[in-house]
C-alpha positions as CSV (number, residue, x, y, z in Angstrom):
1,M,0.0,0.0,0.0
2,N,1.3,3.5,-0.9
3,T,2.3,5.2,2.4
4,T,2.4,8.6,0.9
5,A,-1.2,8.8,-0.4
6,S,-3.7,10.6,1.8
7,V,-7.3,11.7,1.3
8,P,-7.6,15.5,0.5
9,D,-9.2,17.6,3.2
10,G,-12.3,18.1,1.1
11,E,-12.9,14.4,0.7
12,A,-12.1,13.3,4.3
13,F,-14.9,11.3,5.9
14,A,-15.8,9.0,8.8
15,L,-18.1,6.0,8.9
16,V,-20.8,6.9,11.4
17,C,-23.0,4.4,13.1
18,R,-26.4,6.1,13.3
19,E,-28.5,3.2,14.5
20,Y,-27.7,-0.3,15.8
21,G,-28.9,-3.3,13.9
22,D,-28.1,-6.3,11.7
23,P,-27.1,-4.7,9.5
24,P,-26.5,-1.4,11.3
25,D,-27.2,2.0,9.7
26,I,-23.7,3.2,8.9
27,Q,-23.2,6.2,6.6
28,R,-20.3,8.2,5.4
29,Q,-20.1,11.7,6.9
30,A,-17.7,14.5,5.8
31,L,-15.1,15.5,8.4
32,E,-14.7,19.1,9.6
33,P,-11.2,20.6,9.5
34,S,-9.1,19.2,12.3
35,A,-8.9,21.2,15.5
36,P,-5.5,22.2,16.8
37,L,-3.7,19.2,18.5
38,E,-3.2,19.0,22.2
39,A,0.4,18.9,23.4
40,D,0.9,15.1,23.1
41,E,-1.5,14.3,20.3
42,V,-0.8,13.0,16.9
43,L,-2.9,13.3,13.8
44,I,-2.9,10.3,11.5
45,D,-4.0,9.9,7.9
46,V,-5.7,6.5,8.2
47,H,-5.0,4.2,5.4
48,C,-6.8,1.1,6.7
49,A,-8.7,0.0,9.8
50,A,-9.6,-3.5,11.0
51,F,-13.1,-4.8,11.1
52,N,-12.8,-6.9,14.2
53,F,-15.3,-9.2,15.8
54,T,-15.7,-6.7,18.6
55,D,-16.6,-4.0,16.1
56,H,-19.2,-6.4,14.5
57,L,-20.9,-6.9,17.9
58,L,-20.6,-3.3,18.8
59,V,-22.5,-1.9,15.8
60,Q,-25.2,-4.4,16.3
61,G,-25.7,-3.3,19.9
62,R,-24.6,-6.7,21.2
63,Y,-21.5,-5.7,22.9
64,Q,-21.3,-5.0,26.7
65,E,-20.8,-1.3,25.9
66,R,-23.4,0.7,23.9
67,P,-22.1,4.2,23.0
68,P,-24.9,6.7,22.3
69,T,-25.5,7.1,18.6
70,P,-24.2,8.6,16.4
71,F,-20.6,7.5,16.9
72,V,-17.6,6.5,14.8
73,P,-16.7,2.8,15.4
74,G,-13.4,1.1,15.0
75,L,-10.5,0.4,17.4
76,D,-7.5,-0.6,15.2
77,A,-6.1,1.7,12.6
78,A,-2.9,2.0,10.6
79,G,-1.7,5.0,8.6
80,V,0.9,7.8,8.3
81,V,1.5,10.7,10.7
82,R,0.1,13.9,9.3
83,S,1.1,16.3,12.1
84,V,2.1,16.2,15.8
85,G,1.4,18.3,18.9
86,P,4.1,20.6,20.4
87,R,5.2,18.0,23.0
88,A,5.0,14.9,20.8
89,T,8.6,13.9,20.0
90,R,8.5,10.2,19.2
91,F,7.0,10.6,15.7
92,K,7.2,13.0,12.8
93,P,5.1,13.6,9.7
94,G,5.4,10.7,7.2
95,D,6.0,8.0,9.8
96,K,4.1,4.7,9.5
97,V,2.2,4.0,12.7
98,I,-0.5,1.8,14.1
99,S,-3.0,2.5,16.9
100,S,-5.0,-0.1,18.8
101,G,-7.8,0.6,21.2
102,V,-8.2,4.3,20.2
103,V,-11.9,4.7,19.4
104,G,-12.9,6.2,16.1
105,A,-10.6,4.2,13.8
106,W,-13.2,4.0,10.9
107,S,-12.2,7.4,9.6
108,T,-9.7,9.0,7.2
109,R,-8.3,11.0,10.1
110,L,-7.6,9.9,13.6
111,V,-6.2,11.8,16.6
112,A,-4.4,9.6,19.1
113,P,-2.2,10.2,22.2
114,E,1.4,9.7,21.2
115,H,2.0,7.0,23.9
116,R,-0.8,4.9,22.3
117,L,1.0,4.7,18.9
118,V,3.5,2.1,17.7
119,P,5.8,2.4,14.7
120,V,5.2,0.0,11.8
121,P,8.5,-1.6,10.6
122,A,9.5,-0.8,7.1
123,R,9.0,-4.4,5.9
124,V,5.5,-4.6,7.3
125,G,2.5,-3.4,5.2
126,L,-0.1,-1.3,6.9
127,A,-2.9,-3.6,6.1
128,D,-0.9,-6.6,7.2
129,A,-0.1,-4.9,10.5
130,V,-3.6,-3.8,11.4
131,G,-5.1,-7.1,10.2
132,S,-2.8,-9.1,12.5
133,I,-3.1,-7.3,15.8
134,N,-5.8,-9.5,17.4
135,S,-4.3,-12.8,16.5
136,H,-0.6,-12.1,16.7
137,L,-0.7,-9.9,19.9
138,T,-2.8,-12.6,21.6
139,A,-0.1,-15.2,20.7
140,Y,2.7,-12.9,21.9
141,H,1.0,-11.9,25.1
142,G,-0.1,-15.4,25.9
143,L,3.1,-17.3,25.3
144,L,5.8,-14.7,26.2
145,D,4.1,-12.7,28.9
146,R,1.5,-14.8,30.6
147,A,3.2,-18.3,30.2
148,R,6.8,-17.0,30.3
149,L,7.7,-19.6,27.8
150,Q,11.3,-20.9,28.0
151,A,13.4,-22.6,25.3
152,G,13.1,-26.4,25.4
153,E,9.6,-26.4,26.9
154,R,6.8,-28.3,25.2
155,V,3.9,-26.3,23.7
156,L,0.6,-27.8,22.5
157,V,-1.5,-25.5,20.3
158,L,-5.2,-26.4,20.0
159,G,-6.9,-24.9,17.0
160,A,-3.5,-24.7,15.3
161,N,-5.1,-23.9,11.9
162,G,-6.8,-20.7,13.1
163,A,-5.2,-17.3,13.1
164,V,-4.2,-17.3,16.7
165,G,-3.0,-20.9,16.5
166,K,-0.8,-20.2,13.5
167,A,0.8,-17.2,15.3
168,C,1.4,-19.3,18.4
169,V,3.1,-22.0,16.4
170,Q,5.5,-19.4,14.9
171,I,6.2,-17.7,18.2
172,A,6.7,-20.9,20.1
173,G,9.1,-22.2,17.5
174,H,11.1,-18.9,17.5
175,A,11.3,-19.2,21.3
176,G,13.0,-22.6,21.0
177,A,10.0,-24.7,22.2
178,E,9.0,-28.1,21.1
179,V,5.7,-27.5,19.3
180,Y,2.8,-29.9,19.0
181,T,-0.5,-29.1,17.3
182,A,-4.1,-30.2,17.2
183,A,-5.9,-28.7,14.2
184,R,-9.6,-29.1,13.5
185,G,-10.1,-31.5,10.7
186,D,-13.0,-32.5,8.5
187,G,-16.1,-33.4,10.5
188,D,-15.6,-33.7,14.2
189,T,-11.9,-34.6,14.1
190,F,-8.5,-33.3,15.1
191,R,-5.3,-33.6,13.1
192,L,-2.4,-34.1,15.5
193,A,1.2,-33.4,14.6
194,R,4.7,-32.4,15.8
195,Q,6.2,-29.4,14.1
196,D,9.5,-31.2,13.5
197,G,7.7,-33.1,10.7
198,D,6.6,-36.1,12.7
199,H,2.9,-36.1,11.8
200,G,0.5,-37.9,14.1
201,P,-2.9,-39.3,13.5
202,T,-6.3,-37.8,12.8
203,V,-8.5,-38.7,15.7
204,P,-12.3,-38.3,16.4
205,A,-13.0,-35.4,18.8
206,G,-14.2,-38.0,21.4
207,E,-10.7,-39.6,21.4
208,L,-8.7,-36.4,21.7
209,K,-7.5,-37.1,25.2
210,Q,-6.0,-40.5,24.2
211,G,-4.7,-39.0,20.9
212,L,-2.8,-36.3,22.8
213,R,-1.5,-38.9,25.3
214,E,0.0,-40.8,22.4
215,L,1.4,-37.6,20.8
216,L,2.9,-36.1,23.9
217,G,3.7,-39.2,25.9
218,R,3.6,-39.3,29.7
219,Q,5.7,-36.2,29.9
220,G,2.8,-34.0,28.6
221,A,2.9,-30.4,27.6
222,D,4.3,-27.6,29.6
223,V,2.0,-25.0,28.0
224,V,-1.3,-25.6,26.2
225,V,-2.7,-22.8,24.1
226,D,-6.5,-23.1,24.0
227,P,-8.7,-20.9,21.8
228,V,-11.1,-23.8,21.3
229,G,-12.8,-24.5,24.7
230,D,-15.8,-26.7,25.1
231,R,-15.1,-30.3,26.1
232,F,-11.7,-30.3,24.4
233,T,-10.1,-28.2,27.2
234,E,-10.3,-31.0,29.7
235,A,-8.7,-33.4,27.3
236,A,-5.8,-31.0,27.0
237,V,-5.5,-30.3,30.8
238,R,-5.3,-34.1,31.4
239,N,-2.2,-34.0,29.2
240,L,-0.4,-31.1,30.9
241,A,3.0,-31.7,32.5
242,W,3.7,-31.1,36.2
243,R,3.6,-27.3,36.7
244,G,2.0,-26.9,33.3
245,R,0.1,-23.8,32.2
246,L,-3.2,-23.7,30.4
247,L,-3.7,-20.5,28.4
248,V,-7.4,-19.7,28.1
249,V,-7.7,-17.7,24.8
250,G,-11.3,-18.3,23.7
251,F,-14.2,-20.7,23.1
252,A,-14.4,-21.1,19.4
253,A,-16.0,-24.6,19.8
254,G,-19.0,-23.2,21.8
255,D,-19.4,-23.9,25.5
256,I,-17.2,-22.5,28.2
257,P,-15.5,-25.5,29.8
258,H,-15.7,-26.5,33.4
259,I,-12.3,-27.9,34.6
260,P,-12.2,-30.3,37.6
261,T,-10.0,-28.6,40.0
262,N,-8.6,-31.8,41.3
263,L,-6.7,-32.1,38.0
264,L,-5.0,-28.7,38.8
265,L,-4.1,-29.9,42.2
266,L,-2.6,-33.3,41.1
267,K,-0.6,-31.7,38.3
268,G,0.5,-28.5,40.2
269,C,-0.6,-26.6,37.2
270,G,-2.2,-23.2,36.6
271,I,-4.8,-21.6,34.3
272,L,-3.9,-18.2,32.8
273,G,-6.4,-15.9,31.1
274,V,-5.1,-14.3,27.9
275,Y,-7.1,-11.1,27.2
276,C,-5.3,-8.3,25.3
277,G,-8.3,-6.0,25.9
278,G,-7.8,-6.2,29.6
279,L,-4.0,-5.6,29.2
280,L,-4.8,-2.5,27.2
281,I,-7.1,-1.1,30.0
282,Q,-5.1,-2.3,33.0
283,E,-1.5,-2.0,31.7
284,T,-1.5,0.3,28.8
285,D,2.3,0.8,28.6
286,A,2.8,-3.0,28.6
287,F,0.2,-3.4,25.9
288,T,2.0,-0.8,23.7
289,R,5.4,-2.4,24.4
290,Q,4.2,-5.9,23.5
291,L,2.5,-4.6,20.3
292,A,5.7,-3.0,19.2
293,A,7.7,-6.2,20.0
294,M,5.2,-8.3,18.0
295,L,5.4,-6.0,15.0
296,E,9.2,-6.3,15.2
297,L,8.8,-10.1,14.9
298,M,6.7,-9.5,11.8
299,G,9.3,-7.2,10.4
300,S,12.0,-9.7,10.9
301,G,10.0,-12.5,9.2
302,V,9.4,-14.6,12.3
303,L,5.7,-13.9,12.1
304,T,3.8,-14.0,8.8
305,A,0.7,-11.7,8.5
306,S,-2.7,-13.1,9.0
307,P,-4.8,-13.5,5.8
308,Q,-6.8,-10.3,5.2
309,E,-9.1,-9.0,2.6
310,L,-9.1,-5.3,1.8
311,V,-12.5,-3.7,1.2
312,S,-13.1,-0.1,0.3
313,A,-14.5,2.0,3.2
314,H,-16.7,3.7,0.7
315,D,-18.8,0.5,0.4
316,F,-19.5,-0.5,4.0
317,Q,-22.3,-2.9,2.9
318,Q,-19.8,-5.0,1.0
319,A,-17.5,-5.0,4.1
320,W,-20.5,-6.1,6.2
321,S,-21.3,-8.9,3.9
322,R,-17.7,-10.1,3.6
323,F,-17.3,-10.2,7.4
324,S,-19.5,-13.3,7.4
325,S,-18.6,-14.8,4.0
326,A,-14.8,-14.4,3.9
327,P,-12.8,-17.6,4.4
328,R,-12.4,-18.6,8.1
329,G,-9.5,-16.8,9.7
330,T,-9.5,-14.0,7.1
331,K,-9.6,-10.5,8.5
332,V,-11.7,-7.9,6.7
333,V,-9.8,-4.6,6.6
334,L,-11.4,-1.3,5.5
335,S,-9.3,0.8,3.1
336,F,-9.4,4.6,3.5
337,A,-6.4,5.5,1.3
């Protein structure tokens, strides 16, 4: 994507949610000239913004927060610095940056506090960066912050064919871990494998516990990454090593699991929640540092970008349709450039 292009002032617009719904009433609205920046603020020419699952729920009125309408949705944006406030020293006009958690991202212009912005490495495209935040930062935060993964430890990734799972496999391998995967197969099955090329069997979901036992042996896994949930979580916990850690990432399979606590006692293991939204709210500086570190891994080639589909922000109805019909694991990204 061309990082020098920007929308002329007379054509600047935001996508405004006027009414919640399925689909919501979202219309383009021309932007007024930008007000003078506060001391530490940065004005960004937004080139693209993520259409996240959170955004999808929010504009339907199904999220826990319901901003009064009208409002500009969007939490993740990537673009180029247009101007900076008098005390903003980390960035200059022309720099590629990304913001996450700054409300109002679905707009050709975004004002953000300087400390909430992260530089985008030269080798990382803006659409790739913004389309990979949710999956890749979750993987980074979960494995390297919450689990404190060490070289030589054994990591089992459930749902390894999803966006979070793929990122976890790459990060765990980079950290020097032994990586094992359980990917959803055709029907109600899991494909089990070792990432060193030793492929295991495909097992019915009801036999996942035994399949993992054969894959991992009696030693088990030091860390289990679980974005799947449902009844599959207990099968993974039963294959944790002594002092193992279960990373609770999500519940893609449906139900929230109930883990017998005697298993935790007998294995001396722990359950760790992985929630980047909470990290953003509770530890904003840590969130920003980890986002920057994750992007550096993308820039160095350790992490490959999540699949994403660029849709013009001028045609929100197409974006709305593609959110549900795009291939699984593909992020819809709104293009404003």
